[in-house]
N, C-alpha and C positions, 0 to 999 in steps of 0.2 A: 362126469362130463362137464364141459365148460359152462359157465353161467353167463347169460346174455341179458343186459339191461336194455329195455326198449322204452324210449321216450317219444310218445306220439299223442297229440291232443285229440285226434279223431278216434273215438272209442272202437268203432267197427274195424278200422285198419289196425289198431293196437291188438285187438283180439285175434284177427287173422294172422298177424305176425307171431303172436304167442303160440297159436295152434300149429302153424306151419313149422316153426323152429322146434317146437316141442316134439313134433313127429320125427325129427332128426335126432332126438334124444337129448337135446339141450335143456338145461334148466333155465327158465326165463323169469325175470323180474320186470315189471312194467309200471309206468306212471304217465300222467298226462301233462306234466310240466317239469321244467329243468330244476327248480328248487327242490322238489321231492326226489328227483334223480340224484342230486348231489348228496342228499341224506342217505339214500340207498347205497351209494358208492362208499360212503364213510362207514356204513354199518355191516356190509356184506362183501365177500370177495367176488369181484366181477372180472371176467376174462375179455369181454368185448361189449361196447356200447353201440346201439343203433338208435340214432336220434334224428328227429326232424329239425330243420333249421328255423322254421317259423313256428314259434311256440308262444302261448300266453305268458306274460311276465317276462322272465329272463329268456333271451333268445338262445337258439341252439349254438350260435357262435360264442356267446358269452359262457354258456355251459362248457363248451370245448376248452376254452382258456382255463377255467377253474378246474376242470377234470384233469387237464395236463399238469396243473400245478400239484395236484395230489399224486398223480402217477404218470410220469412222462412216457412210459412204455405202453400204456393202455391203448389198445387199438380202438379207434372211434370211427364208425361209418356214418356219414350224414346223408339224409334224404332231403331232396329239394325239388321244387317244381321246375319244369323244363326251361322256363324263362329266367331262371336265377342261377345260370351256370357260373356267372362271375362270383356270386356268393359262395358257391361250392369251391371254386378255385381259391378263394380267400380262406375257406376252412382248411383246404389242403395245406396252404402256407402256414396255418396256425397249428398244424400237427395232425389233422384228420388223416386216417389211413386210406380212405376211399370215399366215393360218393355214388349215389344212384339217383337217377332222375325220375320223378313222378310224371305220369303213371308208370309203374314197373310191374313185372310179373313176380309172383312169389318164388318161382324157380330161380329168377335172377338174384333175388335177395339171398337165397340159400347158397348159391355159388359164391357170391361175394363174401358171405360170412365164413364159409369154409376156407376160402382163400386167405382171408385176413387172419384167421386163427392159425393157419399154416405159417403165415409170415411172422406172426407173433412168436411162435415156437422157434422159428429160424433166428429171429433177432435175439431171443433169449440164449440160444446156443452160441451165437456170435459174441456174446459178452465174454465168454471164456475162450475166444478164438486164439488169443496170443499164448495162453497157457497150453492150448492144444497143439501149438506149432512144434512142440517137442516131438510129436509124431510126424513121420515123413509121409507125405501124400505123393502119389505118383499116378501118371496116366501115360499110355503109349504115345510116343512122338512129342511129348511135352517135357522139356527140361525144366526142372524146378529145384535146383540146389539152393538158390538164394532164398532168404526169408520172405522177400516180397512175392515171389512166385509160389512159395509154400502157402502163403496167406491166400493167394488167389485160388489155389487148388483146394484149400480147406473150405473156402466159401462155396466152390463148385460142389463139393461133397454134400454140403448142407442144403443148397438150393435146388440141386438136381431132382430130388424126389418130389418136390412140390410142383405146382402149376404156375408159380409166380413168373411174371414178366421180368426179364433181366436186361439191363442196359449196360453193355460193355463199352468202356471208354479207354482211350489210349492213342498214341501216335500211330501213324501208318506204319505197317510192317512189324508190329509187336506180337502178332499172332492171335488176334481177336477171333478169327474164324476157327482156330484150333480149340480155343476155350469154349466157343459155342457148341462145337461138335462134342466136346467132352461132357458138357451139361446134358446134351441129348442122349448120349450113350449111357450115362449113369442114371437116366430118368426112367420112369415107368413107361415112357413112350418110345423106348429104344427100339422096339420091334416095328414101330411105325416109320413113316418117311421123314427124312431130314432134307428140307428144301431151302436152298440158298438163293438170294437175289441181291444184287448190288445196285443201289439206287443211282449211282453215278454212271453205271455202264449202260443204262437204258435211256434213250431220249425222253425228255419230260412228257411229251405228248403220248408216249407209248407205255409209260410206267403204270398208269391206272389199269389199262387192259391186261398188262402182264400180271398184276397183283390179283385182280378180280375177274379176269376173263372177259369174253365178249360173245354176243349172240350174232348169228348170221345176219348180215345187212346193217350191223351197228355203225359201220363206216365204210368208205370206199376200200375195196379189197378184202372185206370180211366175207368170204364166200362160204365159210363154214363156222360153226360155233366152236369155241375153244375155252377150256377151263383155265382159271388163273392159278397162281401159286398157292393162294389160300385153300382152294379146293384140293390141289395136289398134296398139300400138307395135312389134310384132315386126319385126325387121330395121331398126328406126329408133331413136328416142330418146324416152324418157319424162321429162318435167320435172315433178317433184313439188315444188310450192311450199309453203312453211310446213310443212316436215317436222317441225319441233319440236312441232307440235300433233297429230301422229298418235298415236292411243291405243295403249297398251301391247300389246293383243292383236294389233293390225294390225302393230306393229313386229316381232313374232315372224315373221309371214308374209313381211314385207319382207326380213328377214334371210335367210330360206330361199331366196327368189328370187335374192338377190345371191350366195349361196353355191352354190346348185345349179342356178339358172336354170330352175326348174320350180315348179309350184303346181297346186292343184286349185280349180276354181270352187266358190263357196258352194253347198253341197248336192250336190256332185258327187264322184265317186270316180276319174274319169279324170285322170291326171297330164298336164299340158300343159307342153311345153317351149317356151321362147321365147328369142330372141336380141335382147335389149333393153339399150341403154345408159341408165343412170339418171343424171340430173342432179337434184340436190336443192338447195333454197334455204331459208333461214331468216333471220328478223330477230331471233331470240332467241339468247342465249348458251347453246349446247348444253352447254358445260362446267358451267354452273350447273345445268342440267336434270339432268346426270349426278349431281351432288352431291345434288340433291333427290330422286333416284330416279324421275324421270318420263320419262327417256329411257334406253334400253338402251345399256350401255357397248360391247358387242360390235357393235351396229348402228352406233354412232357411228364406230368405227374402220373399219368397212367403207365408210362414206360419205365419211369425211374423207381419201380417198386424195390428191386434189389440191384443197386449199382455195383459193378465190379470194374475197378480201374486197373489196367495192366501197365506196369512201369516200363519206361523205355529201357533199352539194353544197357545204356551207359549208367543206369542206376542199379543194375543187377549184374555186375561184371563177373560174379561168381559163376554165372551160367555159361559164360563164353567158352571155357574149355570143353564142357560136355556138349554144347551145341556144335562147336567146330568139329569134334570127333564124330558126332552123329551125322553131320553133313558129309564128312570125309568118307565114312563107310558107305553112305548112299551113292555118292558121285564116283567113288573109286570103281564100284561095280558097273556103273553106267558109262564109264569113260571109253569103253570099247577095247581096252588093252587086254592082253592075255593075263591069266591069274598070276603069273610069275612077276609081271611088271606093275601090279596094282600098287597104288600109293597106300602105305600102311600106317603112317603116323605123321606127327607134326613136331618139328624140333622146338626146343625151348626158345630159341631166338624168334622163330615165327610166332609162337604163342604169345611171347611178350609184346610183339608188334600188334597182335590182335587185341590184347588187353589194354594197350595204350591208346587205341583208336577211339574216337568219340561216337561213332556209329549213328550218324543222323538218320540213316535208313533202317536202323534197328535190325531185327533178326533177319528180315528179308535181304538186307544188304550183306550181312555176314554169310548167308546162304550163297549169294551170288559170288562173293569173294572166294569161298571155298570151292565152288564149282569151277570157277575160272582157273584156280590154282591146280586143281586135280587134272584139268585138261592140258595144262602147260608144263607141269612138273617134270623135271628130267630124272629125278632119283626116286627112291622108295619112300622118302619122307618129304613133306612140305617144309621148305626152308624159308628164311626171311625174304630171299630174292624171288621166291615164287608168289609171295603175297603182294598183290597189286591193289592198293587202297585208293578209292576215289576221294580226291581232295579238291576243294574249290580252286579254280584257276586264278593265278595271281594277275593283277592288272599289268598292263604293258609298262607302266612307269616303275614297277618293282614292288617289293614287299613292303617298303616304307609307306605306301599309299593305303595299306590295309588297316582298317580300324580294329577289327575283331581278331581274336586268336584263330589260327588255322583250323578249319573244319567246323567252326561254330557259326550258327545264325544269331541274329540279334536276340530273338526270344530265348534261345538256349543259353546265350551269354548272360542274359538278365537272370535266368533261373539259377545259374551257377553263382552269381554275385549275391543273390538272396541267401542261398545255402551257406556261402562263405561268411556273410554277415552274421547269420545265426550261430555259426560255429565260433566266431570270434567273440560273440556276446554270450557264449555258453548257454544258448537257448533262450535268453531273455529277449522277448519280442519287442518291448519298448526300446531297449538299447539297440537292437538290430535296426529298428526303424530310424533311430537317430543316426546310426552309422551310414545308412543309405540315403538320408535326407528326405525320408518319406513320413507322412502322417501314419498314425497307428492303423487307421481304417484302410489307407492305401496299401500298407503291408499286408493287412488281413486279406484283402482282395487278391493280391498276388500269391499269397500262400495257398489260397483255395484253388487257384489256377494250376499250381504245380503239385497239388495233392497233399499238402501238409495241413493237418488239422490245426485250427487256431488254438485249440485247447492244449496242444502239445507244448512242452517247454514251460517257461515262467514269464512273469511280467517284469 
């Protein structure tokens, strides 16, 4: 069984944690100060550290930095008083896996420890992810011929059996809802409900009542009580789409549910406990929202346990033929024609047209194009003349007034220029920065926005 190191200067609390975690079969090591904790780390194999932030001598934050220097992958859970949330967030930035606020229940500690050990095993498996991509992963209704989508499905296979919160990122239309459903269907909660809610589809003043429910008389028109999405998703999965648009007041209640797994209905006093796994999705850069102060930092770190970024369609064009044929089969049957006149294929010229398009609307745009083509096609195959692509309207003065290439937004054009600079510099980041007229730090920021790790390539 895993070994857990407990660093807590209060002897009674330290002993309670030892007994409680020991009951779960864990081996425990314990000490009252960080200096002794570092010695134990150096002398014995430890799978997880549970440490207070306020310690005599070396602080818990200093211990965290030194522990991460010894083993960057070691999960560290920090304990802190309720009034020191800022310190806990600072610890998360320094590499802590999670935090719990004092006073806490022993049951909460056990849940957090089990979750972080699960996550640790997941991260260990993901180290060999690229080697494992030789194996083909599949899921109904998800096309994954491209390496990028194979990587997404490989991560789904690993994260689905855990209870970890997953944050799905990617542009609108890439299929985040399909990935969320795949995680649910491959999880131990597959027999439970899968409840979806889109934060942008509900007025801001109604979102809280939709999530947490309301009691009779909570507001004008509330003639009966109604359960919220969290209650409906009990023992299952809640998929919260466009979480970046959740208002600040609701973010506070979301954070509480993630931390304590309990809440009250709007207008109610009874505390409701739920067992819900949260999957969240966004097409926004939440790090930018953090800088702007529109998204809570502590909630971000609670959500971003396992991030999965889904590449736009233009970066995985290997998937376009299979996607086009999948949609063709679906819409040919729904077109209302008799079986003899069903559209049965796509000509090479039409497929080349699809492959050459930039797809700003991603998979959703491709689906719409194929549906329209199936409805209007004159023959048994979709030809180039049947493919009607949406392109930006030219200005009245003519094409010479257009700055950007056809079909590109400014952000998309910038991303392409960065990729081209890296290609010309053979992956050398410093040289690419000079080609673009950027500082090294400015290029690093832009690379992170388009999902290229700064460690890839050379200096």
